[in-house]
N, C-alpha and C positions, 0 to 999 in steps of 0.2 A: 504493499499499500503506500501511502505517503511517507512513511520512515524511510523504506526501501529506496524511493525515489530520491529522497535527500541524502542518503548515504551514497548511492551512485553519484549524485551530483556534485557531492563534496569530493568524492575520489577523482571525479573528471577535472574538477578546479584544481586540486592539488597537483596532479600529474601536468596539466598544461601550463602551470605557473613555474615549473622545474625546467622547463625547455624552451627558454627565450630563443635560442640560436635555432631551434627548429622552427619556431613562431616567424621569426625573421626571413628566413628562406622560403617560407611558404605562405604567401599573402593570402591566397583564398581560406586557408586552413585557419590563420590569424583572424581573418574577418568573420569567419563561422563561430570561432571560439568566441569573440568579443560579442556578437549578436546572441549567442546562447548565454554569456555572463550578464546581458541585460534583461534577458527573459528570467534568468534566476534571480536578480534583483527585485522581482515582483512576486518572488515565490513567498508564500505566507507561512512555511514551514520555518521554525525557529533556528536560527544559525545559518540558514542558506543565504539570505540577503546579505549578511556580514562578510560571509567568505567569498560571495560574488564581487562585493565592492573590493575588498583586500587583494582578490586575485585580478580584478581589473587595473588596481592601482599599481600592482608588481609588473604586471604585462605592458601597461602603459608606459612605466619608467623605462624598462628594457629595451621596447621595441619602439620609443616615442618617435623615432625619425621615419617610421614607416607609416604612421598616423597623419604625419604633415606632408608627405610625398604623395603625389598623384601616382597610384600605381597602374601598371599595364593593363588595360582593359576596364580603367575606371574613368569616369569623367567629373 
């Protein structure tokens, strides 16, 4: 149920937060991860919102140039 979904979400956030170099090398995946983090920020389960915000801050700091550069295929 909801608890399992929250556990999976937190595990995903932990893993993606550990590999900024992979995210920097794969723009489409980075974009998908960030969109998913924004979804998790609206989650009502306790702790998921906080972890989503923390993970986003971590990724934004480590991949900052990728957010301000227009990527190939983007407009």
